[in-house]
C-alpha positions as CSV (number, residue, x, y, z in Angstrom):
1,M,-25.6,88.8,114.5
2,E,-25.5,90.6,117.8
3,L,-28.5,88.6,119.1
4,E,-26.7,85.3,118.2
5,R,-23.6,86.5,120.0
6,F,-25.7,87.4,123.0
7,R,-27.4,83.9,123.1
8,N,-24.1,82.2,122.9
9,R,-22.7,84.3,125.7
10,R,-25.7,83.7,127.9
11,S,-25.5,80.0,127.5
12,T,-21.9,80.0,128.8
13,L,-22.4,82.3,131.8
14,P,-22.8,80.6,135.1
15,P,-26.0,81.4,137.1
16,W,-24.0,83.5,139.7
17,A,-22.8,85.8,136.9
18,L,-26.4,86.2,135.6
19,V,-27.5,87.0,139.2
20,G,-24.6,89.5,139.5
21,E,-25.8,91.4,136.4
22,G,-29.3,91.4,137.8
23,V,-28.1,92.7,141.2
24,L,-26.4,95.6,139.5
25,A,-29.5,96.3,137.4
26,G,-31.7,96.0,140.5
27,L,-29.6,98.6,142.3
28,A,-30.0,101.0,139.3
29,G,-33.7,100.3,139.2
30,T,-34.0,101.0,142.9
31,A,-32.3,104.4,142.3
32,V,-34.9,105.2,139.6
33,M,-37.7,104.1,142.0
34,T,-36.4,106.3,144.8
35,A,-36.3,109.3,142.5
36,A,-39.8,108.5,141.3
37,Q,-41.1,108.1,144.9
38,T,-39.5,111.3,146.2
39,R,-39.7,113.7,143.3
40,L,-42.3,112.6,140.7
41,V,-45.1,110.6,142.4
42,P,-45.8,113.2,145.2
43,R,-46.3,115.9,142.5
44,L,-48.9,113.9,140.6
45,P,-52.6,114.9,141.3
46,I,-53.7,111.5,142.5
47,P,-56.6,111.6,144.9
48,E,-56.6,109.1,147.7
49,G,-60.2,108.1,147.0
50,P,-62.6,106.6,149.5
51,Q,-61.2,105.6,152.9
52,P,-61.6,101.9,153.7
53,R,-63.9,100.9,156.5
54,K,-61.0,99.6,158.5
55,K,-57.9,101.7,159.2
56,P,-54.4,100.3,158.5
57,E,-53.0,98.3,161.4
58,Y,-49.4,99.2,162.0
59,P,-46.9,96.8,163.5
60,P,-47.5,96.4,167.2
61,E,-44.4,98.4,168.2
62,P,-45.3,102.0,169.1
63,E,-42.3,103.4,167.2
64,A,-43.6,101.9,164.0
65,K,-46.4,104.4,163.6
66,G,-45.5,106.7,160.7
67,E,-42.3,104.7,160.1
68,P,-41.6,103.6,156.5
69,A,-41.6,99.8,156.0
70,T,-37.9,99.8,155.1
71,E,-37.1,101.4,158.5
72,T,-39.4,99.1,160.4
73,T,-37.5,96.2,158.8
74,A,-34.1,97.7,159.5
75,R,-35.1,98.4,163.1
76,R,-36.4,94.8,163.6
77,I,-33.2,93.3,162.1
78,A,-31.0,95.5,164.3
79,R,-33.0,94.6,167.4
80,G,-33.3,90.9,166.6
81,L,-29.9,90.1,165.2
82,G,-27.8,92.8,166.6
83,R,-29.7,93.2,169.9
84,R,-29.3,97.0,169.6
85,S,-31.4,100.0,168.9
86,L,-30.8,102.4,166.1
87,S,-30.7,106.2,166.3
88,K,-33.1,108.1,164.0
89,A,-30.2,108.7,161.5
90,Q,-29.0,105.1,161.7
91,K,-32.5,103.8,161.1
92,K,-32.9,106.0,158.0
93,Q,-29.5,104.8,156.6
94,A,-30.4,101.2,157.4
95,G,-33.8,101.6,155.8
96,N,-32.1,102.7,152.6
97,L,-29.9,99.6,152.8
98,V,-33.0,97.5,153.1
99,H,-34.7,99.3,150.2
100,F,-31.7,98.9,147.9
101,G,-31.0,95.3,149.1
102,V,-34.6,94.2,148.3
103,G,-34.3,95.9,144.9
104,A,-31.0,94.1,144.2
105,V,-32.5,90.7,145.2
106,W,-35.4,91.2,142.8
107,G,-33.1,92.3,140.1
108,G,-31.0,89.1,140.5
109,L,-34.2,87.0,140.2
110,L,-35.3,88.9,137.1
111,S,-32.0,88.2,135.4
112,L,-32.4,84.5,135.9
113,V,-35.9,84.5,134.4
114,L,-35.5,87.2,131.7
115,P,-31.8,87.8,131.0
116,R,-32.6,90.6,128.6
117,P,-36.0,92.0,129.4
118,T,-37.8,94.7,127.3
119,I,-39.1,97.8,129.0
120,G,-42.6,96.4,128.7
121,Q,-41.5,93.2,130.5
122,G,-39.8,95.5,133.1
123,L,-43.1,97.3,133.7
124,A,-44.8,94.0,134.2
125,F,-42.0,92.9,136.5
126,G,-42.4,96.1,138.6
127,A,-46.1,95.5,138.9
128,L,-45.3,91.9,140.1
129,V,-42.8,93.2,142.7
130,W,-45.4,95.7,144.0
131,A,-48.1,93.0,144.2
132,V,-45.8,90.5,146.0
133,N,-43.9,92.9,148.3
134,D,-46.5,95.5,149.2
135,N,-49.6,93.4,149.2
136,G,-48.2,90.0,150.3
137,I,-44.8,89.9,152.0
138,L,-45.1,93.1,154.1
139,P,-48.6,92.2,155.5
140,L,-47.5,88.6,156.2
141,L,-44.5,90.0,158.2
142,R,-46.8,92.5,159.9
143,I,-44.8,95.4,158.6
144,A,-47.8,96.9,156.8
145,S,-51.5,96.3,156.7
146,W,-53.4,94.2,154.2
147,P,-54.2,96.1,150.9
148,N,-57.9,96.5,151.7
149,R,-57.0,98.8,154.6
150,Y,-55.5,101.5,152.3
151,P,-57.3,104.0,150.0
152,P,-56.9,103.3,146.3
153,G,-54.6,106.4,145.8
154,V,-52.0,104.9,148.1
155,H,-51.9,101.8,145.9
156,V,-51.7,103.9,142.7
157,K,-48.7,105.9,144.0
158,A,-46.9,102.7,145.2
159,L,-47.6,101.0,141.9
160,L,-46.2,103.9,139.9
161,A,-43.0,103.9,141.9
162,H,-42.6,100.1,141.3
163,L,-43.3,100.5,137.6
164,A,-40.4,103.0,137.6
165,Y,-38.3,100.3,139.4
166,G,-39.2,97.7,136.9
167,A,-38.5,99.8,133.8
168,G,-35.2,101.1,135.3
169,T,-34.1,97.5,136.2
170,A,-34.9,96.2,132.7
171,W,-33.1,99.1,131.1
172,A,-30.1,98.7,133.3
173,L,-30.0,94.9,132.7
174,R,-30.1,95.4,128.9
175,R,-27.3,98.0,129.3
176,V,-25.1,95.7,131.5
177,V,-25.6,92.8,129.1
178,G,-25.0,95.0,126.1
179,A,-21.8,96.5,127.5
180,T,-20.4,93.0,128.3
181,T,-21.2,91.5,124.9
182,R,-19.3,94.1,122.8
């Protein structure tokens, strides 16, 4: 009965409403990912493994060395669009906005493809986001190096954080949908 009500409701919602639900779920999933990245994953005994023959190539800007990809992105946006520099505190805040913004966009896309994903589908989605973002988009934009330049442990840690994102986004999307169908 509830599944039928859900299907009827989904067929009447415009795409922008589906995306809105996904954006909210993506923000929640990003909060889960952030907690996993900062509190859980660093405590796991994951060895880095063998070092690749080639070292990571950082973006050409000197300030990018040791800078998280989200802060590099925020700095480039501020410099390119705003024609201004960011202080260290502003860059950290702007990097968080980039992090949550990217998570919201992916959540919006998920809701269009899988309006009510299972946790297993969320895990697969998180792995997809990791593969596309970390191993495709960031290297193409010269924000990070290609995957073969990082030791395996770095990839494992990043993948675990993205799995947390995917599961959190799927859970939140089911909760948002469940709350609006009652």
